Steps between C-alpha positions, in 0.01 A plus 500: 500500500788737586656450158166566331463832682853603405430417138190719504672808647642635168159470336337685791762776476435541129127526559557778753717696257295451185339811357728762654786688335828508692794729425813296438852508354596305190810429296490613138669172407205298631323319218169684535664842551723451196187413301338829609812697412509347152135593444561855624813535287302406190235759588749782565698436181171501309425844653848633425681307222808720548578351842811285507586205722753721680224743597285227651601387846183356657459494877208407724387796711181351646364146530191339649390137513160339542445134576247343264526166323865579462609861538403837358793737472454875451814693402599859438818512290740783425615409153770766466488867414156635584304185415298309759274199451233323705434134430306225678575129456340170594777253590447126547833331563369147438369576152690490171516708183263792455293390800783557749522880481224719359470880484158594641538879489737721301766575439384861539801724442540874550768756433518712811646841570873495572468645849299200620789259479633607840195367683471156340420248773476768767312815587626825348564815699206738535458732202280802433234448236601549133504852364168588348299328772157384387568637151776240450292297256628147450720510809450171682569655842225758457268239350543292817431804721186591304382142537558516877288816523215326315531194726488733804157628392369151435583409861386828658184541708500877450200652323734704281774372273860606551770599254877530518611823666833685490763239407825693548578326832401149387780243471507145367718190481520233230576131527532242226306197622271282291433815301554839667396617846457872568461642851376857532543702819311804628238517224235769573145401406266800512122488488319634195148617423432178308317215669675168562420261216592742222733361236865539590579716197218735594617542861832645386313786335273571799534816708670450833288579804583817689419640843397292799381207287841449337698198621845371411607146582867403471569149374776254424422268208661179369420421137607186313544525125498181288463586134405145400210475748140625475466739670865603478489719814390398851502687831653266758524741795350833610569684826322832549471748785 
């Protein structure tokens, strides 16, 4: 009976772990990681045919595993230069041929701004918002902040919707994870004359309340950006006072 219980322990442990993603470290020479790198290399060279082998020096900057019937492996790769790729694999070590390793998502590759390279795998220093503020059309930082302001209203119990206030003192950090994580600090949300429930784009054009009825709430937001997901932006944390 004792031996039977011992034999069952690994299966019980797997059942407890199944379904959850766990951050891990991997070796780029591992069979499944090398497979992901090859897929990402093909994608990047398709995007930029002028890249040479010398310019590509892939490294794993983020990895997560999930126990299923085998293992799911989610990787963020720095391919060299300003190219980064996200790829998810299904790995079954006991299988053979095409059934052993299968790409289930990606590779999704992006060419990122040069200044982001310093924060790969870690959190960047706090920065002021980009010049141009809300008028910085196409800027992914500002897009994430606008999304956070919309999410704030969707979670608010206030009768009146709020809009972003003066942003000169707002700072943010960036972190390359499975996608990009932005954390915004000291964001002023000021009440408007529009009722809660108005479309987000409309709220930005509403008049701010004045006088005794005006309220400003200061918030910290954490927004996750994953370009290959739908929706691509999610608000994972909000702390307001």
